[in-house]
Steps between C-alpha positions, in 0.01 A plus 500: 500500500317200353642281781860603426715732708591830335692792643266794548791745473557411133143410395296776341131536569432444130651152528230409752206564269286187482724308740413341835701682768543383860661729755612430854167637622307282257635173635293515819137390472222623728754610760687167497865506403612287208718202608811679368420813702422289807826306469704820467332633815541185709860441386597867542595510133534876512633765730501848347243422229714638215491177301185340640241578228734390222614190685146389580357563154803337337466198729127481421558499122788254538288256701224516240753380242689265733282383791761259641831683465829382638704731723745556213215602267372746760848647544541544123156656459534745787870575453446819301304670780684728737429454870677770697433337838647161421180303559584259217489188718154587630381591150602159363336327796182701444485396134554136592217519754272683256564233237407225745191694611381583149547143374488625142200729554475875529 
């Protein structure tokens, strides 16, 4: 919401009024995956899909604010997300690749 990650499970619809909202589906443009989505796919940054939308949208918002993050910054930012499959290594790699691909852009 407004280029910041928010948890949909605790955000009421009323809080979205007048705000710019991007969902996992809204990241792709004209059938082309966003660099974050592409990196998650190529790095196998998901298995069951339980955490994938939240991880990708959180990574997207994070990279908008911090386009050249260190590995430690990525770990801190993504640490509150639960991945049941244990794909954390691939998720961090995907975010690093997305950051390099985006080069500060969206």
